[in-house]
KEKE-3310 file (N, C-alpha, C; in steps of 0.2 Angstrom, whole numbers, plus 5000, padded with zeros to 4 digits):
npx = (5089:5087:5094:5097:5097:5108:5120:5120:5124:5136:5143:5144:5151:5165:5167:5169:5179:5189:5189:5194:5208:5213:5212:5221:5233:5234:5238:5250:5258:5258:5264:5277:5282:5282:5291:5302:5305:5299:5304:5308:5294:5290:5299:5294:5284:5292:5302:5292:5291:5303:5306:5296:5300:5310:5307:5305:5295:5289:5276:5262:5255:5242:5239:5231:5231:5245:5243:5246:5246:5237:5242:5256:5261:5260:5252:5261:5271:5280:5295:5306:5315:5316:5312:5317:5330:5334:5335:5344:5355:5358:5365:5379:5385:5396:5410:5410:5398:5383:5367:5350:5335:5320:5306:5307:5301:5297:5311:5313:5317:5330:5335:5337:5345:5356:5362:5372:5386:5387:5392:5386:5370:5356:5341:5325:5312:5297:5287:5287:5283:5286:5299:5304:5302:5308:5321:5321:5320:5332:5342:5339:5344:5357:5363:5373:5378:5368:5356:5345:5334:5322:5311:5302:5302:5303:5308:5322:5338:5351:5359:5371:5379:5374:5372:5363:5345:5332:5315:5299:5285:5283:5275:5264:5263:5266:5276:5286:5290:5296:5306:5314:5316:5326:5335:5342:5347:5357:5364:5370:5377:5387:5392:5388:5385:5368:5357:5340:5329:5314:5302:5285:5281:5272:5271:5280:5279:5282:5294:5302:5298:5304:5317:5330:5332:5332:5324:5331:5331:5319:5311:5301:5295:5284:5266:5258:5268:5282:5298:5307:5321:5330:5341:5353:5356:5368:5376:5382:5375:5376:5369:5370:5363:5350:5337:5324:5307)
npy = (5896:5893:5881:5884:5899:5898:5895:5905:5915:5911:5910:5925:5928:5922:5929:5942:5941:5936:5947:5956:5950:5953:5966:5970:5964:5972:5984:5981:5977:5991:5998:5993:5994:6010:6010:6004:5990:5979:5966:5960:5955:5947:5938:5930:5920:5911:5907:5898:5889:5884:5878:5868:5861:5855:5846:5849:5853:5868:5872:5881:5877:5874:5878:5869:5858:5853:5852:5861:5871:5887:5897:5895:5895:5900:5898:5890:5897:5900:5908:5911:5914:5927:5940:5940:5938:5951:5959:5953:5955:5968:5969:5969:5954:5942:5928:5928:5929:5920:5913:5911:5904:5907:5897:5889:5880:5873:5876:5885:5899:5896:5888:5900:5909:5902:5905:5914:5921:5914:5908:5897:5891:5889:5883:5883:5874:5870:5860:5842:5837:5847:5850:5837:5838:5849:5844:5836:5844:5852:5843:5839:5849:5849:5856:5857:5863:5868:5866:5859:5862:5854:5862:5872:5889:5898:5891:5888:5892:5892:5903:5911:5910:5917:5929:5934:5933:5927:5929:5923:5931:5919:5915:5920:5933:5931:5921:5929:5938:5929:5926:5936:5939:5930:5931:5943:5939:5931:5941:5948:5938:5936:5951:5958:5963:5960:5957:5957:5951:5953:5947:5952:5960:5958:5959:5970:5981:5975:5971:5984:5990:5981:5988:5984:5983:5992:5999:5998:5998:5997:5987:5987:5981:5980:5983:5976:5968:5966:5968:5971:5976:5975:5981:5978:5990:5995:5995:5998:5999:5995:5996:5994:6002:6014:6015:6007:6010)
npz = (5600:5582:5572:5558:5561:5569:5562:5553:5561:5565:5553:5550:5561:5558:5546:5549:5558:5549:5540:5549:5552:5539:5537:5548:5543:5531:5536:5543:5533:5526:5536:5536:5525:5524:5534:5527:5531:5525:5522:5534:5537:5526:5528:5538:5535:5527:5537:5544:5535:5533:5545:5545:5534:5538:5547:5560:5575:5581:5584:5590:5607:5618:5636:5643:5635:5638:5651:5662:5676:5676:5684:5684:5671:5654:5637:5624:5613:5598:5599:5594:5577:5562:5566:5580:5577:5571:5582:5590:5582:5584:5595:5606:5606:5614:5616:5628:5635:5639:5638:5645:5641:5648:5651:5639:5631:5615:5610:5601:5600:5608:5596:5587:5596:5597:5585:5587:5596:5608:5624:5629:5628:5634:5642:5652:5657:5660:5657:5654:5641:5631:5634:5629:5615:5613:5613:5604:5591:5593:5592:5580:5572:5576:5586:5598:5608:5616:5632:5640:5655:5666:5675:5685:5682:5692:5703:5699:5702:5698:5691:5692:5679:5667:5657:5649:5649:5642:5638:5632:5636:5645:5658:5672:5683:5694:5695:5688:5697:5707:5699:5696:5709:5712:5703:5708:5718:5712:5708:5718:5723:5713:5705:5690:5672:5668:5655:5652:5640:5634:5626:5621:5633:5644:5659:5661:5671:5682:5681:5681:5693:5702:5703:5701:5688:5673:5659:5642:5628:5615:5604:5590:5577:5570:5572:5586:5589:5601:5609:5622:5631:5646:5659:5672:5684:5686:5677:5660:5644:5626:5612:5593:5586:5583:5596:5591:5585)
capx = (5092:5087:5101:5100:5101:5117:5123:5121:5127:5143:5146:5144:5157:5170:5167:5171:5186:5194:5190:5198:5213:5214:5214:5227:5238:5237:5240:5256:5261:5259:5268:5284:5283:5284:5300:5307:5306:5293:5307:5305:5287:5290:5304:5291:5282:5297:5305:5289:5290:5310:5306:5293:5303:5317:5304:5305:5290:5288:5270:5257:5251:5239:5241:5226:5234:5250:5240:5248:5241:5238:5245:5261:5263:5257:5252:5268:5271:5287:5298:5313:5315:5319:5311:5323:5336:5334:5335:5349:5360:5360:5369:5386:5386:5403:5410:5410:5392:5379:5360:5346:5329:5316:5300:5310:5295:5300:5316:5312:5321:5336:5339:5340:5349:5362:5368:5376:5393:5385:5397:5381:5364:5352:5332:5323:5305:5291:5282:5291:5282:5289:5307:5305:5300:5315:5328:5323:5321:5338:5347:5340:5348:5365:5365:5375:5378:5361:5356:5338:5332:5316:5311:5299:5307:5303:5312:5328:5342:5358:5357:5377:5383:5372:5372:5358:5340:5326:5308:5293:5281:5280:5274:5262:5267:5267:5282:5291:5291:5300:5312:5317:5321:5332:5342:5345:5351:5363:5368:5373:5384:5392:5390:5389:5379:5364:5351:5333:5326:5308:5297:5278:5281:5265:5272:5284:5279:5285:5302:5303:5296:5310:5321:5335:5332:5329:5323:5337:5330:5312:5310:5293:5296:5277:5261:5257:5276:5286:5302:5311:5328:5331:5348:5354:5355:5375:5381:5380:5373:5377:5367:5372:5359:5345:5331:5319:5301)
capy = (5899:5886:5879:5891:5906:5898:5895:5912:5920:5908:5913:5931:5929:5920:5934:5947:5939:5936:5954:5960:5949:5956:5973:5970:5962:5979:5989:5979:5979:5998:6000:5991:5998:6016:6011:6001:5984:5974:5960:5956:5953:5942:5931:5926:5914:5908:5904:5893:5884:5880:5873:5861:5855:5851:5841:5852:5857:5874:5875:5882:5873:5876:5875:5865:5852:5852:5850:5865:5875:5895:5901:5893:5895:5903:5894:5889:5899:5900:5916:5913:5918:5932:5946:5940:5938:5956:5962:5951:5958:5975:5968:5965:5947:5939:5922:5927:5930:5915:5915:5906:5905:5904:5894:5888:5878:5868:5878:5889:5904:5893:5887:5906:5912:5898:5908:5919:5917:5913:5900:5891:5893:5885:5884:5881:5873:5867:5855:5838:5836:5852:5847:5831:5841:5854:5841:5833:5850:5854:5839:5838:5855:5849:5862:5853:5869:5870:5861:5860:5858:5852:5865:5879:5895:5901:5887:5888:5897:5892:5909:5914:5911:5920:5937:5936:5931:5928:5926:5926:5929:5912:5912:5924:5940:5928:5917:5933:5941:5926:5924:5943:5938:5924:5936:5949:5936:5930:5947:5949:5932:5938:5956:5956:5965:5954:5959:5954:5951:5952:5948:5952:5962:5960:5962:5975:5985:5970:5972:5990:5991:5978:5992:5983:5984:5998:5998:6003:5996:5995:5985:5986:5981:5982:5985:5971:5964:5970:5965:5976:5975:5979:5978:5980:5997:5997:5993:6002:5993:5998:5993:5996:6006:6018:6013:6006:6010)
capz = (5594:5578:5568:5553:5564:5572:5555:5549:5566:5565:5547:5550:5565:5554:5540:5553:5561:5542:5538:5555:5551:5532:5538:5552:5539:5527:5541:5545:5526:5525:5542:5536:5517:5526:5538:5524:5535:5522:5521:5539:5538:5521:5529:5544:5533:5525:5542:5546:5530:5534:5551:5543:5529:5542:5551:5567:5577:5583:5584:5598:5611:5625:5644:5644:5631:5642:5658:5666:5678:5673:5689:5683:5664:5648:5632:5621:5604:5596:5600:5588:5570:5559:5572:5586:5574:5570:5587:5592:5577:5586:5602:5605:5609:5614:5617:5636:5637:5641:5638:5647:5640:5653:5647:5632:5626:5610:5609:5594:5603:5608:5590:5585:5601:5595:5579:5589:5600:5617:5626:5632:5626:5640:5643:5657:5653:5666:5654:5650:5635:5628:5635:5626:5609:5611:5613:5596:5587:5593:5590:5572:5570:5577:5591:5605:5614:5620:5636:5643:5661:5668:5679:5687:5682:5699:5707:5696:5705:5696:5687:5691:5673:5663:5656:5646:5649:5637:5641:5628:5641:5646:5663:5674:5687:5702:5694:5687:5704:5710:5695:5698:5716:5712:5699:5712:5724:5709:5707:5724:5724:5707:5701:5682:5668:5665:5651:5650:5634:5636:5620:5623:5641:5648:5666:5661:5677:5688:5679:5682:5700:5705:5706:5699:5681:5669:5651:5639:5621:5613:5597:5588:5569:5567:5577:5591:5590:5604:5613:5627:5634:5652:5660:5679:5684:5688:5672:5654:5639:5621:5605:5588:5583:5588:5597:5586:5587)
cpx = (5091:5093:5103:5102:5108:5121:5125:5126:5135:5145:5148:5151:5163:5172:5171:5177:5191:5194:5195:5206:5217:5216:5221:5232:5240:5239:5248:5261:5263:5265:5276:5285:5286:5291:5304:5310:5302:5297:5306:5298:5287:5294:5300:5289:5285:5302:5300:5290:5298:5309:5301:5296:5308:5314:5304:5297:5290:5282:5266:5255:5249:5241:5236:5229:5240:5249:5244:5244:5242:5240:5253:5266:5258:5258:5259:5266:5280:5291:5304:5310:5317:5319:5316:5329:5339:5337:5342:5355:5362:5363:5375:5388:5394:5402:5410:5403:5388:5372:5356:5339:5324:5309:5303:5306:5298:5306:5318:5317:5329:5340:5340:5345:5356:5366:5372:5382:5393:5389:5392:5374:5358:5345:5331:5316:5301:5288:5286:5290:5285:5297:5308:5306:5306:5320:5328:5322:5328:5343:5347:5343:5356:5367:5366:5376:5372:5359:5348:5337:5325:5315:5305:5302:5309:5309:5320:5333:5350:5358:5365:5381:5380:5371:5367:5352:5334:5320:5303:5287:5278:5277:5269:5265:5270:5275:5288:5293:5298:5308:5316:5320:5326:5337:5343:5349:5359:5368:5373:5379:5389:5390:5393:5384:5375:5360:5345:5330:5319:5303:5289:5279:5276:5266:5278:5285:5282:5292:5303:5302:5302:5316:5328:5337:5329:5329:5328:5335:5323:5312:5303:5294:5289:5271:5260:5262:5280:5292:5306:5316:5328:5338:5348:5356:5364:5379:5377:5378:5374:5374:5370:5368:5354:5340:5325:5311:5297)
cpy = (5891:5886:5885:5897:5906:5898:5901:5916:5918:5911:5920:5932:5927:5926:5939:5948:5937:5945:5958:5958:5953:5964:5975:5969:5968:5982:5988:5980:5987:6000:5999:5994:6006:6015:6006:5992:5978:5967:5956:5952:5946:5936:5928:5919:5910:5904:5898:5888:5881:5875:5866:5858:5853:5846:5843:5854:5862:5876:5877:5876:5875:5874:5869:5857:5849:5850:5854:5869:5883:5898:5900:5895:5898:5897:5895:5892:5901:5907:5916:5915:5924:5939:5946:5940:5946:5960:5961:5954:5966:5976:5965:5959:5944:5932:5922:5927:5922:5918:5909:5909:5902:5904:5893:5884:5874:5868:5882:5894:5902:5893:5894:5908:5908:5899:5912:5916:5917:5907:5896:5894:5887:5886:5880:5879:5869:5860:5849:5836:5841:5852:5843:5833:5844:5850:5838:5838:5852:5849:5837:5844:5855:5853:5858:5858:5871:5864:5864:5857:5858:5855:5870:5884:5897:5897:5885:5894:5897:5896:5912:5915:5915:5927:5940:5932:5933:5926:5930:5925:5922:5910:5921:5928:5934:5924:5922:5935:5936:5925:5931:5943:5934:5927:5939:5945:5934:5936:5949:5944:5934:5943:5956:5961:5959:5959:5955:5957:5949:5953:5948:5954:5964:5962:5966:5979:5982:5971:5978:5992:5988:5984:5991:5983:5989:5997:6001:6002:5994:5992:5983:5987:5983:5982:5976:5965:5968:5966:5971:5973:5979:5977:5982:5987:5999:5996:5997:5997:5997:5994:5996:6001:6010:6014:6013:6005:6012)
cpz = (5589:5575:5563:5556:5567:5567:5552:5552:5564:5558:5546:5555:5562:5549:5544:5556:5555:5541:5543:5553:5545:5534:5543:5547:5534:5530:5542:5539:5524:5530:5539:5529:5520:5530:5533:5527:5532:5523:5527:5539:5533:5524:5536:5541:5530:5531:5544:5541:5531:5539:5549:5539:5533:5546:5559:5569:5581:5585:5591:5600:5617:5631:5646:5641:5634:5649:5663:5669:5676:5677:5687:5675:5660:5643:5630:5613:5604:5596:5597:5580:5567:5564:5577:5584:5573:5575:5589:5588:5579:5593:5600:5609:5608:5616:5625:5638:5636:5642:5641:5645:5646:5650:5640:5629:5620:5606:5601:5595:5603:5601:5587:5589:5598:5589:5581:5594:5606:5617:5628:5630:5631:5640:5648:5656:5658:5663:5652:5643:5630:5628:5629:5617:5607:5610:5605:5591:5588:5592:5582:5568:5572:5583:5597:5610:5618:5624:5638:5650:5661:5673:5680:5687:5690:5706:5705:5697:5702:5691:5687:5684:5666:5662:5651:5649:5645:5639:5634:5632:5643:5653:5666:5679:5692:5701:5691:5692:5707:5706:5696:5704:5715:5707:5703:5715:5720:5708:5712:5724:5717:5703:5693:5678:5665:5659:5650:5644:5634:5630:5623:5630:5644:5656:5665:5668:5682:5688:5682:5690:5704:5708:5704:5692:5679:5661:5647:5631:5621:5607:5595:5580:5565:5573:5580:5590:5594:5608:5616:5630:5640:5654:5667:5679:5685:5682:5666:5649:5632:5615:5599:5584:5586:5590:5591:5587:5581)
residu = (MET:ASN:SER:SER:ASN:ALA:THR:VAL:ASN:GLY:SER:LYS:SER:LEU:GLN:ALA:LEU:SER:SER:SER:ARG:VAL:VAL:GLU:GLY:VAL:PHE:LYS:ILE:LEU:TYR:LEU:LEU:ARG:THR:GLY:ARG:LEU:GLY:LEU:LEU:LEU:SER:ILE:PRO:LEU:TYR:ARG:CYS:TRP:TRP:ARG:LEU:ARG:GLY:LEU:ASP:PHE:GLY:ILE:VAL:SER:ILE:GLN:GLU:LEU:GLY:LEU:ARG:PRO:ASP:ARG:ALA:ASN:TYR:HIS:LYS:ASP:GLY:GLY:GLY:PRO:LEU:LEU:ARG:ASP:LEU:LEU:ASN:ARG:MET:LYS:ILE:THR:GLU:SER:ASP:ALA:VAL:LEU:ASP:LEU:GLY:SER:GLY:LYS:GLY:GLY:ALA:MET:ALA:THR:LEU:ALA:ARG:TYR:PRO:PHE:LYS:ALA:VAL:ASP:GLY:VAL:GLU:ILE:SER:PRO:GLU:LEU:VAL:GLU:VAL:ALA:ARG:LYS:ASN:LEU:SER:LYS:LEU:GLY:LEU:GLN:GLN:CYS:HIS:LEU:PHE:LEU:ALA:ASP:ALA:ALA:ALA:PHE:THR:ALA:LEU:ASP:GLU:TYR:THR:TYR:ILE:PHE:MET:PHE:ASN:PRO:PHE:PRO:GLU:VAL:VAL:LEU:GLN:GLN:VAL:LEU:SER:ASN:LEU:GLU:GLU:SER:LEU:ARG:ARG:LYS:PRO:ARG:GLN:VAL:ARG:LEU:VAL:TYR:SER:ASN:PRO:LEU:HIS:GLU:ARG:THR:ILE:LEU:ALA:SER:GLY:THR:PHE:THR:LYS:THR:PHE:THR:TYR:GLN:PRO:TYR:MET:ASN:TYR:LEU:ILE:CYS:VAL:TYR:GLU:ASN:LYS:ASN:PHE:SER:PHE:GLU:LEU:ARG:SER:GLU:THR:HIS:ARG)
# end
């Protein structure tokens, strides 16, 4: 292929990609207008401007840049912000609850979780680089109640104090299977209600197949964004509003 043809084909590809994003954006706006939730979409760029103005770094990072193995981790993307807040506002979180963010990355979701009355907001992250960035972010925000553990989520077994587990699709299925096994052991040691808040639930079947957790809530404010909540079957779970789809 000569250079001129390559340039033309490249331009066409970029135009097609741009057009698809425009179409997707239009559909999102129409959907949110219909459901009265346009404010949520508008709040996302405002949230991103806020963390940039505060000198925070919640940006995307690939596993290649981090030197991580694809069988242990997925790429990093911020799981916090207005959409997570909208979901958490529906939950009856109390000062007796503690939350653990598995695959906490740069601490974006932890910063959002810290706005609620959890007695502890902790994170587990396999990447030393991301842990360092997260510590700087949380320090700038003055979130002293947040603590980070540098560890592979599959090897982290100190789970008995947590009643909420948050995940933004941080690792592949093989890691999730071990995480679930660790949670089941924790529940046998200390029976309690545990809620899994799973954003972008790519491996939902693995959670349901465990037989320990059942899905209780589906949050989908617009297309291509989904958070599901699961709870262990021996406890009831109440939300403040109807399932939102």
